[in-house]
N, C-alpha and C positions, 0 to 999 in steps of 0.2 A: 436078628428079624424081631425076637424077644427085646433085646437093648431098646431098638427104633418104637416100639410100639408104648414101650414105656415111656420111652422121652417123649413121644408122643403125646400123650395123655398127660405126660408132667406140663407141657407146653401149653395145652388147651386148659388145662385147671389155674395155669399162671395167665394166663389172657384172660378168663373169667374175671377172677381175682381184681387183675388190674383195669377190666373195664368197670367194673364195680366200684371201687375206688376213684376211677375219674368221672362214671355219672353221677355218682351220690355225693362227689365233694367236691373236688376240683372244678369240673365244667359249668353247675350252673352257677357257682361261687369266682367265675372268671377268672381263675387259678391255673397256672402252672408247672408240670411235673419237668421241665425242660426237655431236649429232644424232638422228636417230630410232633409229639402229643401238643406239646404249645402251641408247635405253628397251626396244627390243625385247630386247638382251639380260638387260635385270633381267625381263621378262615370260616370256620362255622357261624362264629358269631357276623362275620363279614357275609359273608352269600345263602346264609343260612339252609345251609345243606348238610347232610347227616356228616354226623364226626367219622364215622365207621367209613361211609365213600372216600371223603377228603384223604385218611390214613390209607388207604390204597391207591388213590388218585397220585399221590406227591412221591410215593414209595416204589410207582413204577420204571421211572428213571433210575432208579439205582439197581431196580431187579434188574434191569436190561445190563446193564453194566456190572453187576456184581457176577453177572453169570460167565463173563467172558476173567472175571481179576482174581476171583476167590475159590474156594473148593465147593464140587457140588453137592458134598452134604451138607454143609454149611448154609448152602444158598437153597435149599429144598426146605431146610428147618425155618429158616426165614421167611419164606413164602407162607406155609403154614402158621410161624408164630402171627403175621401181619393179616392171612385171612380172618384167625380165629378170634384178634382182638379185635379188628373191625367189626364181624358177626357180632360179637357181646355187647360192642357198642352201638352199634345200631339198636340190638334189643333194647339195651339199657338206657340210652340217653335220655327217654320220654319219663320214665321211674320218677318218682318225688324226691326232691333231697331230701337226705336227713340231715338238714343243719344250714341255715341261712348266714349263720355267722363265718366269716372269713377264718377266726383264727383255731378256731375249733377243724374249719373243713381244712385247713393247712395241715394239721397236726396229724388227724383223723385219715387223712387222704394220702399223708406220705407214709404213712405207717402202711396202710391195704394195700398202694400201690409199689411199694419196698417191697411188699411179702411176693406180689405177683409176681414181679422182677425176678427175685431170687430166687423162688421153684422154673422161670425159666432160663436164666441163666446157670442152676442145676441140672437142666436137661441138655447142655450147651446147644440151646437154640435163642433164637432173635426175634424182635418183633418190628425187625427193619430199622428205620430213621437213625441215629446220631451214631448207633452200633455197628451198622450196614455201613454206613458211608465212612466210619474211622477204620472198620475193617479194609474197607479200598483204597482206601487213601494209603492204609501200610502195605499194600500191595505193590504200591511204585517206587517201595524202600525210600521214604521220606524221613528223614531221623527228626520225628516229632512224637514226644510221646504220648501214648493212646490216653491216658487220665488227663493232662495236658488238654488235646484235643477235643474230649470230648465235656472238659472246663468251658474251654472257648465256646463251643458250639451252643454250650446251656446258656451260659450269660447271654448271649446273643440272642437268642429265643426269646427269655424272659422280658431283654430291653426290648423288643418287639411287644410282646404280650403289653409293658408298660407306657409305652407309647403309643399304641392304638387303641388301649381303655385310659390311657391319658388320668394316670392313678398309680402315684408312686408305691403306694402301700399291696400292689399288685403285686407289684416285683418284690417287694421288701417280704410279702406273706410267700411267694412264691421259692423265694431262698430257703426259706424255712424249710417247704415243701421238701424239696431237693435235697437239704441237711437232713432229715429224718429219713429219707428214702435210702441216705446213704449209712447209716446207722443202720437200718432194719436189714440193709446186705450183710453189714459187718457179726450183726448177731444170728442172721440165719446160717452164714458162711460159717463163722468161727463159733458159735457158741455162747450161750450168758453163762457158762459153767464155767469159770475163770479158776484158774487154781494158783498156788502159791509157792514160788521158789525161794528158799532160804538157804543163804551163806551164810556159814557159823564158822568164828576164830574161836578157837580156845584151849588151852593147856589141856583140858578134861577132854579133849574129843571121843575118848573111846568111852568114857562114862555117859558122855551123853547121848552118843551112836547107840549103844548097847539102852539104854534108856526108852529113848524114841522109839527104836526097835521094838522094845517089850509093851510101853503104854500104849501107845497107839496103831502098832504095827503098819510103820512105816521104812521103807528099807532107807539108806544112807550113806553116801558114797564119801571118801575122803579124796581127796585131790590136795597134791603137795603144790606149797606155795613158796615164799619165801618176802619178810617184810623188809625193803628194801632201804627204811631208816636204820632199822636194827640190823641189818643183812642177818638177823637169827629165821633159820628151816622151820614153816610154819603148815600145820595141817589143815585145810577148809574142807569142813562137811558140806555137804550139798544135800539138800532134802526137798523134795517136792512134798505137798498137803495139799487137802480141802482150804477153803478160806477159814471155813470154823474150828480146820485146825490148829490154825497157827497159831492162838492164844496158847492152847494146852503145848505145843511144843516150845514158848516162851517160860511157859510154868513150869516145864521140866529142866530147860536151859538154867534158870533164874536161881533157883539153890545151889546148883552143882556149881556154877561159876558166874556170881553176880557183873564180873569184868568182860563176858565173852563179848563178843563184836557179832551182830547180827545183822545182815541184809535181807532186805524182803522185798523180792519182785514179783510183777506180776504173770502169770504166763497165759498165753491164749488157748493152747490146745497140747496135752499129755496123751500121749497113748503108750498104751503097754500096764504090765500087771497090777491093778488096785485101781485104774484110770479105763480110759478107752482104750477095746482092746481092737 
């Protein structure tokens, strides 16, 4: 029950943030964030009906089908998400937009809507729309990747927006919005604290490993390798550091072995001692 209450609060907060992004940036500039909100934008300008009410109406057929096709827990979370988003959209749609510049609107709208969407997804909830539709389609075991299906639906809806308003720029700006939303999801799910993985090949591996441990207090792991050209056995050092410590590691290695071979890669997330616990 505690988990359900926390997730419900997260869903409501996420919906409020989403509604702010749509109402203050995207809707007044006729931009689409893809999904059913993009379709609702067209219907809003076509019928002059509250966008929140439109969201409820176009989701009703999906809810009826979803009740029989997907899990009841996800179904009720989708109802909560859709109802909360519609409620906040109805409250905020008459607020004065923060900008009339479409370029600024597509950027900041994508950021705000992306943050709200990430909060909702972290609560394992939904606001209906294309996400609910893809879950229904997946329940029929159709061999289509979810990401491909969502992308296809977003492209179709953005194209509808572009044709309805008769401006190619709307489609171009909307594409930027959708891209930024995706990047915000990546940041909030994976974090911006990128770590670095260093692979170090050197005959002086023992001295290098000891010096790294003493100077920057990072652990080093030795991996057994083999040079395929020389057929010589090699010890490959594996070291994970923060971005700032990479230069320090390189400065440690260079005086010890100027000919050391170093490969540096990005690591999205690292869990363990010295990093995320």
